[in-house]
LUMDREN-545033 format. One record per atom (N, C-alpha, C, CB): residue in three letters; z, x, y. Coordinates in steps of 0.02 Angstrom, whole numbers, padded with zeros to 5 digits, always signed. Glycine has a CB too. Example, Ala and Ser with C-alpha at 12.3 -4.5 7.8 and 13.67 -1.06 7.14 Angstrom:
2
ALA+00390+00660-00284
ALA+00390+00615-00225
ALA+00390+00660-00165
ALA+00452+00565-00224
SER+00354+00642-00112
SER+00357+00684-00053
SER+00394+00645+00002
SER+00286+00704-00030
//
This chain:
78
MET+00128+00552-00060
MET+00109+00546+00010
MET+00170+00560+00052
MET+00079+00475+00025
LYS+00159+00601+00103
LYS+00213+00618+00149
LYS+00204+00579+00214
LYS+00215+00694+00163
THR+00258+00572+00251
THR+00256+00539+00317
THR+00275+00590+00370
THR+00304+00477+00319
ILE+00240+00587+00427
ILE+00254+00632+00483
ILE+00246+00593+00547
ILE+00206+00694+00481
ASN+00290+00606+00597
ASN+00281+00570+00660
ASN+00226+00604+00701
ASN+00348+00567+00700
ALA+00198+00567+00748
ALA+00140+00590+00785
ALA+00153+00654+00824
ALA+00117+00536+00832
SER+00211+00659+00856
SER+00224+00719+00896
SER+00231+00781+00852
SER+00288+00710+00938
GLU+00262+00774+00793
GLU+00268+00830+00747
GLU+00200+00849+00719
GLU+00317+00813+00690
ALA+00158+00799+00704
ALA+00090+00813+00680
ALA+00051+00851+00732
ALA+00054+00747+00662
ASN+00061+00834+00795
ASN+00026+00868+00849
ASN+00049+00941+00855
ASN+00038+00832+00916
ARG+00115+00952+00851
ARG+00142+01020+00857
ARG+00122+01065+00799
ARG+00217+01017+00862
HIS+00115+01036+00740
HIS+00102+01076+00680
HIS+00036+01057+00647
HIS+00159+01067+00629
PHE-00014+01044+00688
PHE-00077+01018+00662
PHE-00112+01067+00615
PHE-00124+01001+00719
SER-00111+01131+00630
SER-00143+01180+00586
SER-00111+01181+00517
SER-00140+01250+00618
ARG-00045+01180+00515
ARG-00009+01178+00451
ARG-00025+01114+00414
ARG+00067+01185+00463
LEU-00027+01059+00451
LEU-00042+00994+00421
LEU-00111+00996+00388
LEU-00039+00939+00475
LEU-00160+01023+00423
LEU-00228+01027+00395
LEU-00231+01072+00333
LEU-00277+01052+00448
ARG-00193+01127+00334
ARG-00191+01171+00275
ARG-00164+01133+00214
ARG-00148+01233+00289
GLU-00111+01095+00225
GLU-00081+01057+00170
GLU-00129+01003+00146
GLU-00015+01026+00192
VAL-00163+00970+00192
VAL-00212+00919+00173
VAL-00268+00951+00132
VAL-00240+00883+00236
ALA-00291+01010+00153
ALA-00344+01045+00117
ALA-00322+01062+00045
ALA-00364+01109+00154
GLN-00257+01068+00034
GLN-00231+01082-00032
GLN-00216+01019-00072
GLN-00167+01124-00027
GLY-00232+00961-00044
GLY-00226+00898-00081
GLY-00172+00850-00058
GLY-00214+00914-00150
GLU-00132+00870-00009
GLU-00079+00826+00016
GLU-00108+00770+00059
GLU-00027+00867+00056
THR-00077+00712+00058
THR-00096+00656+00100
THR-00037+00638+00145
THR-00118+00594+00058
TYR-00051+00625+00209
TYR+00001+00609+00258
TYR-00012+00541+00289
TYR+00004+00663+00312
THR+00042+00506+00304
THR+00040+00446+00346
THR+00072+00467+00412
THR+00077+00384+00314
VAL+00036+00457+00467
VAL+00062+00474+00533
VAL+00092+00411+00564
VAL+00005+00503+00579
VAL+00154+00416+00587
VAL+00188+00359+00618
VAL+00200+00372+00691
VAL+00254+00344+00581
SER+00197+00319+00730
SER+00212+00322+00801
SER+00260+00265+00816
SER+00147+00317+00846
ARG+00317+00282+00843
ARG+00370+00233+00857
ARG+00389+00193+00794
ARG+00348+00185+00912
GLY+00389+00229+00738
GLY+00410+00198+00675
GLY+00357+00158+00638
GLY+00467+00156+00688
LYS+00297+00153+00666
LYS+00244+00113+00634
LYS+00187+00159+00612
LYS+00219+00058+00682
PRO+00161+00148+00552
PRO+00104+00188+00529
PRO+00043+00175+00573
PRO+00088+00172+00455
VAL+00010+00230+00594
VAL-00049+00223+00636
VAL-00110+00257+00607
VAL-00034+00251+00705
ALA-00100+00304+00560
ALA-00157+00340+00532
ALA-00138+00371+00466
ALA-00182+00394+00581
SER-00189+00385+00427
SER-00181+00423+00365
SER-00225+00484+00370
SER-00197+00380+00302
ILE-00200+00540+00346
ILE-00240+00601+00343
ILE-00240+00622+00271
ILE-00211+00658+00391
ALA-00301+00625+00241
ALA-00308+00640+00170
ALA-00367+00686+00160
ALA-00316+00575+00129
PRO-00369+00721+00104
PRO-00427+00763+00089
PRO-00491+00722+00091
PRO-00419+00798+00020
ALA-00540+00746+00127
ALA-00601+00708+00139
ALA-00639+00690+00075
ALA-00647+00746+00184
GLY-00651+00736+00032
GLY-00690+00722-00027
GLY-00658+00674-00075
GLY-00705+00786-00063
LYS-00595+00685-00092
LYS-00560+00646-00142
LYS-00550+00574-00120
LYS-00493+00677-00156
GLU-00519+00563-00063
GLU-00504+00495-00040
GLU-00568+00457-00022
GLU-00458+00497+00020
ALA-00614+00490+00012
ALA-00676+00456+00032
ALA-00714+00432-00030
ALA-00720+00502+00075
SER-00716+00474-00081
SER-00751+00456-00142
SER-00716+00397-00177
SER-00755+00516-00189
LEU-00650+00399-00180
LEU-00613+00344-00212
LEU-00622+00279-00174
LEU-00539+00362-00217
ARG-00622+00283-00108
ARG-00632+00222-00068
ARG-00701+00193-00078
ARG-00621+00237+00007
ARG-00753+00236-00080
ARG-00821+00212-00091
ARG-00826+00178-00159
ARG-00871+00270-00086
GLN-00796+00208-00210
GLN-00798+00179-00277
GLN-00762+00112-00279
GLN-00767+00227-00327
ALA-00704+00108-00247
ALA-00666+00046-00246
ALA-00704-00009-00209
ALA-00597+00057-00214
LYS-00734+00009-00152
LYS-00772-00040-00113
LYS-00831-00066-00153
LYS-00795-00009-00047
LYS-00867-00020-00187
LYS-00924-00040-00227
LYS-00904-00088-00283
LYS-00960+00022-00255
ALA-00849-00071-00318
ALA-00825-00113-00373
ALA-00804-00182-00347
ALA-00766-00080-00409
LEU-00770-00184-00290
LEU-00748-00248-00261
LEU-00808-00291-00242
LEU-00704-00236-00200
LEU-00858-00261-00208
LEU-00916-00300-00188
LEU-00955-00326-00248
LEU-00962-00257-00144
GLU-00961-00285-00300
GLU-00995-00308-00361
GLU-00958-00367-00392
GLU-01001-00251-00413
ARG-00892-00362-00396
ARG-00852-00416-00424
ARG-00859-00480-00382
ARG-00778-00396-00429
LEU-00855-00473-00316
LEU-00859-00532-00273
LEU-00928-00564-00276
LEU-00843-00513-00201
ASN-00980-00523-00282
ASN-01048-00551-00285
ASN-01061-00589-00350
ASN-01099-00495-00279
HIS-01024-00573-00403
HIS-01033-00607-00467
HIS-00982-00662-00479
HIS-01030-00557-00523
GLN-00935-00670-00434
GLN-00881-00719-00442
GLN-00903-00785-00412
GLN-00816-00694-00408
SER-00888-00840-00446
SER-00907-00905-00419
SER-00860-00924-00361
SER-00904-00959-00475
VAL-00886-00964-00316
VAL-00849-00986-00257
VAL-00801-01041-00278
VAL-00896-01010-00201
THR-00738-01035-00256
THR-00689-01087-00270
THR-00652-01104-00206
THR-00638-01064-00324
GLY-00624-01164-00203
GLY-00585-01184-00145
GLY-00627-01206-00086
GLY-00540-01128-00124
ASP-00592-01232-00036
ASP-00625-01254+00025
ASP-00629-01197+00075
ASP-00588-01315+00056
ARG-00682-01197+00114
ARG-00689-01146+00166
ARG-00695-01180+00233
ARG-00750-01101+00152
ASP-00651-01161+00279
ASP-00657-01187+00347
ASP-00668-01128+00395
ASP-00593-01226+00367
TRP-00699-01075+00369
TRP-00713-01016+00409
TRP-00782-00989+00390
TRP-00659-00962+00398
THR-00809-00948+00433
THR-00873-00917+00420
THR-00864-00841+00418
THR-00925-00938+00473
ARG-00915-00807+00396
ARG-00913-00734+00395
ARG-00904-00707+00465
ARG-00978-00706+00363
ASP-00934-00738+00515
ASP-00926-00716+00585
ASP-00853-00721+00607
ASP-00970-00758+00631
ASP-00817-00772+00583
ASP-00745-00777+00600
ASP-00707-00716+00575
ASP-00715-00842+00570
LEU-00724-00693+00516
LEU-00691-00634+00488
LEU-00705-00572+00530
LEU-00712-00623+00416
ASP-00767-00565+00553
ASP-00785-00505+00592
ASP-00750-00503+00659
ASP-00861-00504+00603
ARG-00731-00560+00686
ARG-00698-00563+00752
ARG-00626-00540+00748
ARG-00701-00633+00781
GLU-00595-00545+00690
GLU-00523-00529+00685
GLU-00511-00457+00673
GLU-00491-00568+00631
//
């Protein structure tokens, strides 16, 4: 994964997209902080969907442990 600042990504966006189409992944930073990732659509999206599905299946079959002082709505607000 490569890192590129936002202004450089803006100036060289066509080149950036060509490299992404060839499989490169970029993290875009603004003022030194990561703000976005640019990755090939098919590969990363597919991996994320698979990971999310596996996580949800595991969580749905896992028993509840510990005390809870929060609700699902609390999580959605943050």
